[in-house]
C-alpha positions in Angstrom: 1.8 -19.5 -7.1 3.8 -17.9 -4.2 1.4 -17.4 -1.3 1.7 -15.7 2.0 -0.8 -16.9 4.6 -1.2 -14.7 7.8 -2.5 -16.7 10.8 -4.3 -14.1 12.9 -5.0 -16.1 16.0 -3.5 -13.3 18.1 -4.5 -10.4 15.8 -2.1 -8.2 13.8 -0.2 -4.9 14.1 2.1 -3.2 11.6 5.3 -3.9 13.5 4.3 -7.6 14.1 3.8 -8.0 10.3 7.1 -6.4 9.5 8.8 -8.7 12.1 7.1 -11.8 10.6 8.2 -10.8 7.0 11.8 -10.3 8.2 11.7 -13.7 9.8 10.5 -15.1 6.4 13.6 -13.7 4.7 13.0 -10.0 3.9 16.5 -8.5 4.4 16.5 -6.1 7.3 19.4 -4.1 6.0 17.7 -3.6 2.6 14.5 -2.7 4.4 16.3 0.0 6.3 17.9 1.4 3.1 14.5 1.6 1.5 12.9 3.3 4.5 15.7 5.9 4.4 14.2 7.0 1.1 11.2 8.4 3.0 13.3 11.2 4.4 11.7 11.3 7.8 13.9 11.3 10.8 14.5 11.1 14.5 14.3 7.3 14.8 16.3 4.1 14.6 15.2 0.5 14.1 15.7 -2.5 16.4 15.5 -5.9 14.8 16.1 -8.8 17.2 15.5 -12.5 17.5 13.5 -13.2 20.7 11.0 -15.6 22.1 7.4 -15.1 23.1 5.6 -17.9 25.0 8.4 -20.2 23.8 8.0 -19.3 20.2 11.2 -17.9 18.5 10.6 -15.0 16.1 11.6 -11.5 15.2 10.9 -8.4 17.2 10.7 -5.3 15.1 10.8 -1.9 16.9 10.9 1.7 15.9 12.6 3.8 18.6 12.6 7.6 18.6 16.1 9.0 19.1 14.7 11.8 21.3 13.0 9.4 23.7 14.0 6.5 25.9 12.9 3.0 24.9 9.5 2.2 26.3 6.7 -0.4 26.3 3.5 0.1 24.4 2.0 -3.2 25.5 1.2 -4.8 22.2 4.5 -4.1 20.6 7.4 -1.6 20.2 9.2 -2.6 23.4 12.9 -2.5 23.8 14.4 -5.9 24.6 18.1 -5.2 24.1 18.3 -6.2 20.4 20.8 -8.5 18.9 21.3 -6.1 16.0 20.8 -2.3 15.9 20.0 -0.7 12.6 20.9 3.0 12.8 19.4 5.4 10.3 20.8 8.8 9.5 17.9 11.2 9.3 16.9 14.7 10.2 16.0 15.4 13.8 12.5 15.9 15.0 10.5 13.1 16.5 6.9 12.2 17.1 5.4 9.4 18.9 1.9 8.3 19.6 0.5 4.9 19.4 -2.6 2.8 19.5 -1.1 -0.4 20.9 -2.2 0.2 24.4 -1.3 2.9 26.9 -2.0 6.6 26.7 -0.8 8.4 23.6 2.0 10.9 23.7 2.8 13.2 20.8 5.7 15.6 20.3 4.8 17.2 16.9 1.7 18.3 15.1 -0.6 15.5 13.8 -0.1 14.7 10.1 -3.0 14.7 7.8 -3.5 12.3 5.0 -2.5 14.8 2.3 0.8 15.4 4.2 1.6 11.7 4.4 0.5 11.1 0.8 2.9 13.8 -0.4 5.7 12.5 1.8 5.4 9.1 0.2 4.9 10.4 -3.4 8.0 12.6 -3.2 10.2 9.8 -1.9 12.4 7.5 -4.1 10.6 4.4 -3.1 9.4 2.0 -5.9 6.2 2.8 -7.6 4.5 -0.3 -6.2 5.5 0.5 -2.6 4.3 4.1 -3.0 1.0 3.0 -4.5 0.4 0.4 -1.8 1.5 2.5 1.2 -0.7 5.4 0.1 -3.6 3.0 -0.4 -3.2 1.7 3.1 -3.2 5.2 4.6 -6.2 6.1 2.4 -8.2 3.2 3.9 -7.5 4.7 7.4 -8.3 8.2 6.2 -11.7 7.0 4.8 -12.6 5.2 8.0 -11.5 8.1 10.2 -13.4 10.5 7.9 -16.6 8.6 8.3 -16.2 8.5 12.1 -15.5 12.2 12.5 -17.6 13.5 9.6 -14.7 14.8 7.5 -13.4 14.2 3.9 -10.4 11.8 3.8 -8.1 14.6 2.6 -8.6 16.6 5.8 -8.4 13.7 8.3 -5.6 14.3 10.9 -3.9 11.2 12.0 -3.0 10.9 15.7 -1.4 7.6 16.5 -1.2 6.5 12.8 0.5 9.8 11.8 3.4 9.2 14.2 6.8 8.2 12.9 6.6 4.6 14.1 3.3 3.9 12.4 4.5 5.5 9.1 7.6 3.3 9.3 5.5 0.2 10.1 3.1 0.7 7.1 5.8 1.6 4.5 8.1 -1.0 6.0 5.4 -3.7 5.5 5.0 -2.7 1.9 8.7 -2.7 1.3 9.1 -6.1 3.0 6.4 -7.6 0.8 8.2 -6.4 -2.2 11.4 -7.9 -1.0 9.7 -11.2 -0.7 8.5 -11.0 -4.3 5.1 -9.5 -3.8 3.3 -12.8 -3.0 -0.4 -13.4 -3.0 -1.7 -12.7 0.5 -4.4 -14.7 2.2 -5.4 -14.6 5.9 -7.2 -16.6 8.5 -10.4 -15.3 10.2 -9.6 -12.2 12.3 -9.5 -12.4 16.0 -9.9 -9.3 18.2 -9.8 -8.9 21.9 -12.4 -7.4 24.3 -12.4 -4.5 26.6 -11.2 -0.9 26.2 -8.2 0.9 24.9 -6.8 4.5 25.5 -6.0 6.6 22.5 -5.9 10.2 21.4 -9.8 10.4 21.4 -10.1 9.0 24.9 -11.2 5.6 26.1 -12.7 3.5 23.3 -14.2 0.0 23.2 -12.6 -2.9 21.3 -12.6 -3.2 18.3 -11.8 0.4 18.1 -14.1 2.4 15.8 -11.3 2.9 13.2 -10.4 -0.8 13.1 -14.0 -1.8 12.8 -14.7 0.7 10.1 -11.6 -0.3 8.0 -12.4 -4.0 8.2 -16.1 -3.4 7.6 -15.4 -1.3 4.5 -13.3 -4.2 3.2 -16.0 -6.8 4.0 -13.7 -8.7 6.4 -15.4 -10.5 9.2 -14.2 -10.0 12.8 -14.7 -12.3 15.8 -13.9 -11.4 19.4 -12.1 -13.8 21.8 -11.6 -13.8 25.6 -8.3 -11.9 25.5 -8.9 -8.6 27.4 -6.5 -6.5 25.2 -6.4 -5.0 21.8 -5.2 -7.5 19.3 -5.9 -5.8 15.9 -4.6 -2.2 15.6 -5.9 0.2 12.9 -2.5 -0.1 11.2 -2.8 -3.9 11.1 -6.4 -3.7 10.0 -5.5 -1.4 7.1 -2.6 -3.6 5.9 -4.9 -6.6 6.0 -7.7 -4.7 4.1 -5.3 -3.7 1.4 -3.4 -6.9 0.9 -5.4 -9.9 2.0 -7.5 -11.4 -0.9 -9.6 -13.6 1.4 -10.1 -14.6 5.1 -10.6 -18.2 5.9 -8.9 -21.5 6.9 -5.7 -22.6 5.3 -6.3 -24.7 2.2 -3.9 -26.7 -0.1 -0.8 -24.7 1.1 2.6 -26.3 1.2 4.6 -24.4 3.9 8.1 -23.6 2.6 9.0 -21.0 5.3 7.3 -20.0 8.6 8.0 -16.7 10.3 6.8 -15.2 13.5 6.5 -11.5 14.3 6.5 -10.9 18.1 4.5 -8.4 20.1 5.6 -7.0 23.5 2.7 -7.8 25.8 2.3 -11.2 27.4 -1.3 -12.1 26.5 -3.4 -14.1 29.0 -5.0 -16.6 26.6 -2.6 -16.9 23.6 1.0 -16.2 22.4 1.3 -12.6 21.3 2.7 -13.5 17.9 1.7 -13.3 14.3 2.5 -16.4 12.3 3.2 -15.9 8.6 3.5 -18.9 6.3 5.2 -18.5 2.9 4.6 -21.3 0.4 2.7 -22.4 -2.6 -0.6 -24.0 -3.3 -0.4 -27.7 -4.0 -3.8 -27.9 -5.7 -5.1 -24.5 -6.2 -8.8 -24.4 -7.1 -9.8 -23.7 -10.7 -11.0 -20.3 -9.6 -7.7 -19.2 -8.2 -6.6 -15.9 -9.5 -3.5 -15.7 -11.7 -0.5 -13.8 -10.3 -1.5 -10.5 -11.7 -1.1 -7.2 -9.9 -4.3 -5.7 -8.4 -5.2 -2.2 -7.3 -8.2 0.0 -6.8 -8.5 3.2 -8.8 -11.1 6.0 -8.9 -13.1 6.6 -12.1 -14.3 10.3 -12.3 -16.8 11.3 -14.9 -18.8 14.3 -15.9 -21.1 15.1 -19.0 -20.2 18.3 -20.7 -22.3 20.0 -23.4 -21.0 23.5 -23.2 -17.2 23.3 -22.9 -14.9 25.0 -25.4 -12.7 22.5 -27.2 -9.5 24.4 -26.4 -10.4 24.4 -22.7 -11.1 20.7 -22.9 -7.7 20.0 -24.5 -6.0 22.1 -21.9 -7.7 20.2 -19.1 -6.5 16.9 -20.5 -2.9 18.1 -20.6 -3.1 19.6 -17.1 -4.7 16.5 -15.5 -2.1 14.2 -17.0 0.7 16.5 -15.9 -0.8 16.4 -12.4 -0.5 12.6 -12.2 -3.7 11.2 -13.5 -3.4 7.6 -14.7 -5.4 8.5 -17.9 -7.7 11.2 -19.2 -10.1 10.9 -22.2 -13.3 12.2 -23.5 -16.0 10.3 -25.5 -18.7 11.7 -27.8 -22.2 11.3 -26.2 -25.7 12.7 -26.7 -27.5 14.4 -23.9 -31.1 15.5 -23.3 -32.8 17.5 -26.0 -30.4 15.7 -28.5 -27.5 18.0 -27.6 -24.1 16.7 -28.7 -21.7 16.5 -25.7 -18.6 14.8 -24.3 -18.2 12.4 -21.4 -15.0 13.5 -19.7 -13.3 10.6 -17.7 -10.3 10.8 -15.4 -8.7 7.7 -14.0 -6.6 8.3 -10.9 -5.4 6.6 -7.7 -8.2 6.3 -5.2 -6.2 8.5 -2.8 -6.2 11.3 -5.4 -9.9 11.3 -6.2 -10.7 14.4 -4.2 -7.8 16.3 -5.8 -8.9 15.5 -9.4 -12.6 16.0 -8.6 -11.7 19.6 -7.6 -9.6 20.0 -10.7 -12.5 19.0 -12.9 -14.9 21.4 -11.2 -12.4 24.3 -11.3 -11.0 23.8 -14.8 -14.1 22.7 -16.8 -17.7 23.7 -17.0 -18.8 20.8 -14.9 -21.3 21.3 -12.1 -20.8 17.9 -10.6 -18.5 14.8 -10.9 -19.5 11.2 -10.6 -17.0 9.0 -8.7 -16.7 5.2 -8.6 -14.0 2.9 -7.4 -12.9 0.1 -9.8 -10.6 -2.8 -9.2 -7.9 -3.4 -11.8 -6.1 -6.6 -12.8 -2.8 -5.8 -14.3 0.0 -7.9 -15.9 3.2 -7.9 -13.9 5.5 -5.5 -15.7 9.1 -5.7 -16.6 11.3 -3.5 -18.7 14.2 -4.8 -20.9 16.5 -3.3 -23.4 16.9 -5.0 -26.8 19.7 -4.2 -29.4 18.6 -2.9 -32.8 20.2 -1.3 -35.7 19.1 2.0 -34.3 20.6 1.4 -30.8 19.1 -0.1 -27.6 15.3 0.2 -27.3 13.3 -0.2 -24.1 10.6 -2.8 -24.3 7.8 -3.2 -21.7 6.9 -6.8 -21.0 3.6 -7.9 -19.4 3.8 -11.3 -17.6 1.0 -13.6 -16.3 2.0 -16.6 -14.2 5.6 -16.1 -15.3 4.9 -16.1 -19.0 5.3 -13.0 -21.3 1.9 -12.3 -22.8 2.5 -8.8 -24.0 5.5 -6.9 -25.4 5.4 -3.2 -26.3 8.3 -1.0 -27.3 8.3 2.2 -25.2 7.3 5.1 -27.3 9.8 7.7 -26.0 12.7 5.3 -26.5 11.5 4.6 -30.1 11.0 8.2 -30.9 14.4 9.3 -29.7 16.1 6.6 -31.8 14.0 7.4 -34.8 14.8 11.1 -34.6 18.5 10.3 -34.2 18.6 7.9 -37.1 16.3 10.0 -39.3 13.9 7.0 -40.0 10.2 6.5 -39.5 9.0 5.8 -36.0 7.3 2.6 -37.1 10.7 1.2 -38.5 12.2 1.5 -35.0 9.1 0.0 -33.4 9.1 -3.0 -35.7 12.9 -3.5 -35.2 12.4 -3.5 -31.5 9.7 -6.2 -31.7 11.8 -8.4 -34.0 14.8 -8.0 -31.6 12.6 -9.0 -28.6 11.3 -12.1 -30.4 14.8 -13.1 -31.3 15.9 -13.2 -27.6 12.7 -14.8 -26.2 
């Protein structure tokens, strides 16, 4: 199984992770083209090979076109790059950061809903959208708890700036370019002392970083380094992608990459080491290479809803982007027949669909739980049939096809065109797929 191991002896930030992934082989030019799909502007990328404490690696920087290059301590420092990746975007720049030094902002703070909509409207891949929104949602949940606000209303300061948006989305893109490997990490090391941010002078670990990692159940240890080593952005990326935190085990290193920070630390090199390889003797309990994500499960019991209203809600929720909507017959108190209405949606959309359920049905309350999913890796192929090419969805586990399902819309269009029963096209598509396996 392809595995990415992050060695966190000097912490992690978003830009250091992107630099390490580029050093492992993620194509910088392709990364830039994907980031252009976000449609945000006023910046350009620097990607350069440099050295830090004698270790050669990649320095990844996001520079605002309206500002001179500057040093943020932990990262984003101009070193005169070997290659300059210029992006053509709309003007308007923002910059505030949590890597050390006072924040400075040149546009209104973005809230979580704004960033979620920005990513959702983009032409990025579905996987990158899902993962990037999930990373921001982790930050929004942590900030919401700290400031007593719901995640949807959390205004990002440093993390809402252009460079942090590019770091988070860029890390997701780079992981996809590397084939979406399984991610493991070492124990997390954080520094000691204080850091200046939009809320003033805060102790390390910062409240946001500690809340994000605490919510994930990731242990944190502090070392003697008197600087911030783990940024909220880095913490959220770890929380979303890392399956576990511990020593390296049974890993054959095929590639080793280093993402460089800007500061010269006192006690250790300011670099993130990333090892890409495969397990030589994976334990029996090792997870298959399925996709994983976290979704919200919203439920409410309804014993007084009109059937037409219920049907209209199902259609509206699906049109609004719910992953699935269904209702199940149940029996409530006093033997009243009722329905259990269930909505499955992305965790980041839970508030939006909870509000929709309260507004559009007779519900007085909505129960919410988060559920982890394990999904087959999906691939779409076209197979030739007597009715034309039909799209078939494949589900793969550890590289093997374990499910094959003709796509309904593709089959329906072909059936209508040929004037034959839908099941005839469906069966023809399955036979065609088996013939080319």
